[in-house]
Residue, then its C-alpha position, 0 to 999 in steps of 0.5 A: m535513473v529514470t528519464l521521461n522525455r515524453i509522456y505518451t508513446r502510443t505503444g499502449d493504444d492496443g491495450t497492452t503495456a510493457l513490463g520492466d523486462g520488455q515483454r508486453r502484457p494486456k492492461f488487465d493482466l494480473r501483474i499489471e493489476a497488482y502494481g497498478t493497485v500499489d500505485e493507487t495505494n501510493a496516490v491515496i497516501g498522497l491525500v493522507r499527507l495533505h492532512l499530516k502537516d501538523d504531524p511532521a513525523a507521520d508525514a515523513l514516515m508516509a514520504r518514506v512509504q511512498n518511495d518504498l511503494f515505487d520500489l514495490g512497483a518496480d519489483l512487481c513490474t519486472p518478473p523474476s528471471p535469470a535475465t532480470q537478476g540484479r533488478l530492484r527488489m524489496v528487501e527485509a529491511q524495508t519491512k523491519a522499518l515498518e514494524a518499528a514504526i508500528d510498534q512505536y505508534n501502537g505503544a502510545l495507543a489505548p488497547l482496542k475494545s471493538f473494531v474501528l470504523p473509518g472516520g474521525s479526522a480527515a487524516s484518519a479517514y484517508l489512512h483507512q482508505a489507503r489501508t483498504v486499497c493496500r489490502r486489495a493490492e495484497r490480495l492481487m499480489t497473493a493471487l499473482g504469486q499463486t498463478p502458474g508461471e508467475s511469482v512474487g518475492a516474499p519480501a514484497l508480500t511481507y511488506i504490503n501486509r505490514l503496510s496495511d497494519l501501519l496504516f491502521m495504526l496511523a489512522r488510530h494515531a491521527n484521531g489523537a485525543a478524540g479517540d477512535v470511532l468504534w463499531v457498536p454491534g447491533q446498535n441500529r437494529q430494530t426490535a419487533 
């Protein structure tokens, strides 16, 4: 269980932060960037939820995702090693839950005939923002996993990849009957 008695510790004043295994890393370290961007994704989902009050099922799904993102942050902040065996790690069941939700929401949507522009409803716009931050987290996690001496678990990478798909589906769902805002290739080009 987490207990926070004090918010500031002064230990990060030198530009470092502690990982879950106790080692200190610079705050610009790729591992810190990766789980920091997962945290940023979670914050944007908090904004999304402000606009889902009329959609309790989607709001509940986003609440579940927010909890999963804390699990993902815990996974990323503790590098795998024999000493960290048994620590909280992402599992396949978390991704399977996302896939079930993607299939459910996708089944109710019309097929796309063009790329979707972020916008429409406020919920949809924030879901697209969450999706793009999620994609950045995925890029950072992938880079971290390919860095010599570092690793990222496959379930963590699969989860973050699938989450961006879910956020896209929910953005389409949030626009409801108004429909998607579609890209029209070349719509504003001037002709000579």
